[in-house]
C-alpha positions in Angstrom: 48.2 91.0 69.0 51.7 92.1 68.4 53.6 91.4 65.1 57.0 92.8 64.4 58.9 91.8 61.2 62.4 92.8 60.3 62.0 95.8 62.6 64.6 98.4 62.3 65.2 101.7 64.2 68.1 103.9 63.5 69.0 107.0 65.6 71.4 109.7 64.3 73.5 111.4 67.0 75.9 114.3 66.6 73.8 116.9 64.7 73.9 117.3 61.0 73.1 114.5 58.6 76.6 114.7 57.1 78.5 114.9 60.4 76.3 112.6 62.7 76.7 109.1 63.7 74.2 106.5 63.0 73.1 104.1 65.8 71.1 101.2 64.9 69.1 100.3 68.0 66.9 97.6 66.4 68.5 95.4 63.6 65.8 93.2 61.9 63.8 92.2 65.0 61.0 89.7 64.7 58.5 89.3 67.5 55.0 87.8 67.8 52.8 88.0 70.9 49.5 86.2 70.8 46.2 87.6 72.1 45.9 87.0 75.8 49.5 86.1 76.4 51.5 87.4 79.4 55.2 87.7 78.0 58.3 89.1 79.2 60.9 90.8 77.0 64.3 90.5 78.7 67.5 92.4 77.7 70.5 94.2 79.0 71.1 97.9 78.6 71.5 98.8 75.1 69.9 95.7 73.8 67.0 97.6 72.1 64.2 96.7 74.4 63.4 100.4 75.4 63.4 101.3 71.7 60.9 98.5 70.9 58.7 99.6 73.9 58.6 103.2 72.6 57.5 101.9 69.2 54.8 99.7 70.6 53.6 102.4 72.8 53.0 104.7 69.9 55.7 107.1 71.1 58.2 106.3 68.2 58.1 105.0 64.7 60.4 102.4 63.0 62.9 103.3 60.4 62.1 100.1 58.4 60.2 96.9 58.8 56.8 96.3 60.2 55.2 96.7 63.7 51.6 96.0 64.3 49.4 96.0 67.3 45.8 94.8 67.2 46.0 95.2 63.4 47.1 98.8 63.5 50.3 99.4 61.4 52.2 101.7 63.9 54.6 103.0 61.1 51.6 104.3 59.1 49.5 105.9 61.7 48.7 109.7 61.3 48.8 112.1 64.2 45.1 111.8 65.0 45.1 107.9 64.7 48.3 107.7 66.8 46.7 109.7 69.6 43.5 107.4 69.5 45.9 104.4 69.6 47.6 105.6 72.7 44.3 106.4 74.4 42.4 103.2 73.5 44.6 100.3 72.3 47.7 100.4 74.5 48.3 101.1 78.2 51.7 101.9 79.6 53.2 101.4 83.1 56.6 103.2 83.7 59.3 102.1 86.1 59.4 105.3 88.0 56.3 105.2 90.1 56.2 109.1 90.3 55.7 109.3 86.6 52.6 107.1 86.6 50.4 109.0 89.0 49.6 112.8 89.6 50.6 113.4 93.2 47.7 115.8 94.0 45.0 113.4 93.0 43.7 110.3 94.9 44.1 106.8 93.7 40.5 106.8 92.6 40.9 110.2 90.7 44.0 109.0 89.1 42.2 106.0 87.6 39.2 108.1 86.5 41.4 110.7 84.8 42.2 108.9 81.5 38.5 107.9 81.1 37.8 111.7 80.3 40.0 111.5 77.2 37.7 108.9 75.7 34.6 110.6 77.0 33.4 107.8 79.1 30.3 109.0 80.9 31.0 110.6 84.3 28.4 108.3 86.0 30.5 105.2 84.8 33.9 106.5 85.7 33.5 106.0 89.6 32.1 102.5 89.1 35.0 101.6 86.6 37.6 102.8 88.9 36.2 101.0 92.0 36.2 97.8 90.0 39.8 98.2 88.9 41.1 99.1 92.3 39.3 96.1 93.8 40.8 93.9 91.1 44.3 95.2 92.0 43.7 94.4 95.6 43.8 98.2 96.8 40.2 99.3 97.2 41.0 100.5 100.6 43.5 103.0 99.3 41.0 104.6 96.9 41.0 108.0 98.7 44.7 108.1 99.4 47.1 110.3 97.4 50.4 108.6 96.1 52.6 109.9 98.9 50.4 107.9 101.4 50.9 104.7 99.3 53.9 102.3 99.4 55.8 101.7 96.2 54.0 98.5 95.5 50.7 100.0 96.0 51.6 102.9 93.7 52.4 100.5 91.0 49.2 98.6 91.4 47.4 101.9 91.1 49.5 102.7 88.1 48.3 99.3 86.5 44.7 100.3 87.3 45.3 103.6 85.5 46.7 101.8 82.5 43.7 99.6 82.4 41.2 102.3 82.7 40.2 102.6 79.0 40.3 98.9 78.6 43.4 98.6 76.3 44.1 95.5 74.4 47.8 95.5 75.1 49.4 96.5 78.4 53.1 97.4 78.2 55.0 97.4 81.7 58.5 99.1 81.5 60.7 97.6 84.3 57.5 97.6 86.6 59.4 96.2 89.6 62.7 97.9 89.1 62.4 100.0 92.3 60.8 97.3 94.5 61.9 94.6 96.6 61.3 91.0 95.9 58.3 90.6 98.1 56.7 93.6 96.7 57.6 92.7 93.0 55.8 89.5 93.6 52.6 91.5 94.4 53.0 93.7 91.4 53.4 90.6 89.2 50.4 89.1 90.8 48.4 92.1 89.8 49.6 91.8 86.2 48.7 88.1 86.1 45.2 89.2 87.4 44.8 91.7 84.6 45.8 89.1 82.2 43.6 86.4 83.5 40.5 88.4 84.5 40.4 90.9 81.9 42.0 89.0 79.0 44.5 91.9 78.5 47.7 90.9 76.5 50.6 91.9 78.8 54.2 92.5 77.8 56.7 93.2 80.5 60.0 94.8 79.4 62.8 94.2 81.9 66.5 93.6 82.4 65.9 91.1 85.1 66.2 87.5 84.0 64.5 86.2 87.2 61.2 87.6 85.6 61.2 84.3 83.7 59.9 82.6 86.9 56.9 84.9 86.8 55.6 84.3 83.3 55.1 81.4 80.9 57.1 82.9 78.0 60.3 85.0 78.1 61.8 86.4 74.9 65.4 87.6 75.2 66.6 90.4 73.1 70.3 91.0 72.3 71.9 93.5 69.8 68.7 94.6 68.6 67.2 91.3 67.6 65.3 88.6 69.5 67.7 85.9 70.5 66.2 83.1 72.6 62.8 82.2 74.1 62.2 80.4 77.4 58.8 78.5 77.6 57.7 77.2 80.9 55.0 74.5 81.2 52.5 74.2 84.0 54.8 71.8 85.8 57.7 74.5 85.6 55.4 77.2 86.9 54.3 75.0 89.8 57.7 74.2 91.0 59.5 77.4 89.8 61.5 75.2 87.3 63.6 77.0 84.7 61.7 76.0 81.6 63.0 75.1 78.3 65.2 77.5 76.4 64.8 77.9 72.6 66.8 80.0 70.2 64.8 82.1 67.7 64.9 81.4 64.0 64.1 84.3 61.7 62.4 84.2 58.4 65.7 83.5 56.4 66.9 80.9 58.8 69.4 83.0 61.0 69.7 82.3 64.6 71.8 83.7 67.6 73.6 81.2 69.7 73.9 82.2 73.4 77.3 83.7 74.2 77.9 81.2 77.0 77.7 78.3 74.3 79.9 80.0 71.7 82.6 80.9 74.3 82.6 77.5 76.0 83.1 75.7 72.6 85.2 78.3 71.0 82.7 78.9 68.2 83.8 81.9 66.1 83.8 83.2 62.6 82.3 80.1 61.0 80.8 76.7 62.1 80.2 73.4 60.4 76.5 72.2 60.2 75.5 68.6 60.1 71.9 67.6 59.3 70.8 64.6 61.1 67.4 62.8 60.7 65.7 64.9 63.4 68.0 67.7 64.4 70.9 69.9 63.2 74.4 69.7 64.7 76.6 72.7 65.1 80.4 72.0 65.2 83.5 74.2 65.4 85.2 74.5 62.0 88.4 73.1 63.5 89.2 70.9 66.5 90.0 72.8 69.7 93.6 72.7 70.9 94.2 71.3 74.4 
């Protein structure tokens, strides 16, 4: 569903091309997400995750490299094709609940609104909205405006809005950032329902590492590149185990070692590699002083 190869995004700040400063938000990022996956992309502020989200949402374009969603090359889309992409292929949920919903419309009307952009017949809009609100567990709130809903209910309505036009990819930007832990669990339950019942591929972008407990696969991004992945088995999911952590190897064999590993062992500048029969060992280039 998602394929990013050597993705680069450079921003220029400070005005003119000669006097400006270049900021490289993405530095050769590689990422794949299979159809039907529920994946979390975790990173600290400034790691590049919001930049990646903007590209996948069709709101920005890469400076170099490849970004594809459902076979569409996002760097090569024209204006009309980009509009169609945003209306039909991808759905987006933003962190600020107020930005997801129009305050003067009811939950049902908010869900029906994007259907008009793809010219879904009016007779089908009400039924589609009712199905989605039922799926999100908030059918009883169909006639309420956002101000009459709790934060968690608003986010579940927002998920229904994002699903209105049957997107293949659902992007959730810090969907639980303004919610308490119990309400966050309800929102993640709604995302899992959309993933399971509708087959929608879901990518959750967040700074919260605890999200790993809610999904099978967590990709960590650091300094504009994917760094490590955490994969959780059925047993891990059942007992909320941490899962197994893997570092990401790019196409030319580069990898990022977690900072806590390098600091603990004093790894810096260069390391010594030893090839064993079934693994690779990484050693400091000199013994550590006591």
